[in-house]
PATOR-426933 format. One record per residue (C-alpha): x, y, z; residue in one letter; residue number from 1. Coordinates in nm, 3 decimals. Example, Ala and Ser with C-alpha at 12.3 -4.5 7.8 and 13.67 -1.06 7.14 Angstrom:
2
<px: 1.230&py: -0.450&pz: 0.780&resn: A&resi: 1>
<px: 1.367&py: -0.106&pz: 0.714&resn: S&resi: 2>
//
This chain:
72
<px: 0.000&py: 0.000&pz: 0.000&resn: M&resi: 1>
<px: 0.144&py: 0.336&pz: -0.091&resn: S&resi: 2>
<px: 0.121&py: 0.659&pz: 0.100&resn: R&resi: 3>
<px: -0.009&py: 0.983&pz: -0.038&resn: L&resi: 4>
<px: 0.256&py: 1.253&pz: -0.045&resn: R&resi: 5>
<px: 0.190&py: 1.600&pz: -0.175&resn: S&resi: 6>
<px: 0.453&py: 1.755&pz: -0.398&resn: A&resi: 7>
<px: 0.556&py: 2.116&pz: -0.339&resn: R&resi: 8>
<px: 0.508&py: 2.347&pz: -0.632&resn: G&resi: 9>
<px: 0.346&py: 2.080&pz: -0.849&resn: A&resi: 10>
<px: 0.025&py: 2.144&pz: -1.035&resn: K&resi: 11>
<px: -0.283&py: 1.981&pz: -0.894&resn: A&resi: 12>
<px: -0.393&py: 1.701&pz: -1.130&resn: P&resi: 13>
<px: -0.741&py: 1.710&pz: -1.265&resn: S&resi: 14>
<px: -1.002&py: 1.484&pz: -1.112&resn: R&resi: 15>
<px: -1.121&py: 1.366&pz: -1.451&resn: A&resi: 16>
<px: -0.916&py: 1.048&pz: -1.410&resn: G&resi: 17>
<px: -1.094&py: 0.967&pz: -1.083&resn: G&resi: 18>
<px: -0.764&py: 0.951&pz: -0.890&resn: G&resi: 19>
<px: -0.662&py: 1.130&pz: -0.575&resn: R&resi: 20>
<px: -0.431&py: 1.430&pz: -0.599&resn: P&resi: 21>
<px: -0.071&py: 1.386&pz: -0.495&resn: G&resi: 22>
<px: 0.226&py: 1.167&pz: -0.566&resn: V&resi: 23>
<px: 0.215&py: 0.801&pz: -0.477&resn: F&resi: 24>
<px: 0.538&py: 0.679&pz: -0.321&resn: V&resi: 25>
<px: 0.623&py: 0.315&pz: -0.266&resn: Q&resi: 26>
<px: 0.664&py: 0.208&pz: 0.092&resn: T&resi: 27>
<px: 1.028&py: 0.141&pz: 0.182&resn: P&resi: 28>
<px: 1.155&py: -0.216&pz: 0.163&resn: Q&resi: 29>
<px: 1.286&py: -0.393&pz: 0.471&resn: S&resi: 30>
<px: 1.655&py: -0.338&pz: 0.530&resn: D&resi: 31>
<px: 1.922&py: -0.493&pz: 0.753&resn: I&resi: 32>
<px: 1.797&py: -0.306&pz: 1.061&resn: Y&resi: 33>
<px: 1.454&py: -0.467&pz: 1.037&resn: V&resi: 34>
<px: 1.627&py: -0.806&pz: 1.012&resn: V&resi: 35>
<px: 1.838&py: -0.725&pz: 1.318&resn: M&resi: 36>
<px: 1.526&py: -0.625&pz: 1.512&resn: L&resi: 37>
<px: 1.369&py: -0.958&pz: 1.421&resn: G&resi: 38>
<px: 1.678&py: -1.147&pz: 1.538&resn: I&resi: 39>
<px: 1.681&py: -0.952&pz: 1.865&resn: A&resi: 40>
<px: 1.311&py: -1.026&pz: 1.920&resn: L&resi: 41>
<px: 1.373&py: -1.396&pz: 1.856&resn: G&resi: 42>
<px: 1.663&py: -1.395&pz: 2.104&resn: A&resi: 43>
<px: 1.451&py: -1.229&pz: 2.373&resn: I&resi: 44>
<px: 1.168&py: -1.479&pz: 2.322&resn: I&resi: 45>
<px: 1.416&py: -1.770&pz: 2.333&resn: L&resi: 46>
<px: 1.574&py: -1.632&pz: 2.653&resn: A&resi: 47>
<px: 1.232&py: -1.602&pz: 2.820&resn: C&resi: 48>
<px: 1.150&py: -1.959&pz: 2.723&resn: L&resi: 49>
<px: 1.480&py: -2.083&pz: 2.863&resn: M&resi: 50>
<px: 1.421&py: -1.888&pz: 3.186&resn: L&resi: 51>
<px: 1.080&py: -2.052&pz: 3.228&resn: V&resi: 52>
<px: 1.232&py: -2.397&pz: 3.168&resn: L&resi: 53>
<px: 1.508&py: -2.337&pz: 3.425&resn: I&resi: 54>
<px: 1.266&py: -2.199&pz: 3.683&resn: M&resi: 55>
<px: 1.042&py: -2.500&pz: 3.625&resn: N&resi: 56>
<px: 1.325&py: -2.721&pz: 3.760&resn: R&resi: 57>
<px: 1.298&py: -2.541&pz: 4.093&resn: Y&resi: 58>
<px: 0.919&py: -2.529&pz: 4.102&resn: G&resi: 59>
<px: 0.922&py: -2.151&pz: 4.047&resn: F&resi: 60>
<px: 1.050&py: -2.108&pz: 4.401&resn: S&resi: 61>
<px: 1.258&py: -1.794&pz: 4.450&resn: T&resi: 62>
<px: 1.321&py: -1.826&pz: 4.824&resn: K&resi: 63>
<px: 1.675&py: -1.891&pz: 4.938&resn: V&resi: 64>
<px: 1.672&py: -2.191&pz: 5.172&resn: T&resi: 65>
<px: 2.040&py: -2.287&pz: 5.176&resn: S&resi: 66>
<px: 2.150&py: -1.981&pz: 5.375&resn: L&resi: 67>
<px: 2.036&py: -1.962&pz: 5.735&resn: Q&resi: 68>
<px: 2.029&py: -1.636&pz: 5.924&resn: H&resi: 69>
<px: 2.243&py: -1.671&pz: 6.237&resn: R&resi: 70>
<px: 2.187&py: -1.427&pz: 6.518&resn: P&resi: 71>
<px: 2.507&py: -1.269&pz: 6.644&resn: T&resi: 72>
//
């Protein structure tokens, strides 16, 4: 889908053709930065999945039981 962009100093086209006024510009193609964002998103999702799997080993318990508080 293209966006409508008005051109400065250009004549307004007639409406006899039934089109909208303006210049139609193609949307930009994906570049390397979009690919890198996709890779980063995949890495974050994979890391969250691995975290859930590791926490599942411990029953999602986050309390520290190996260290005992000793009164002094």
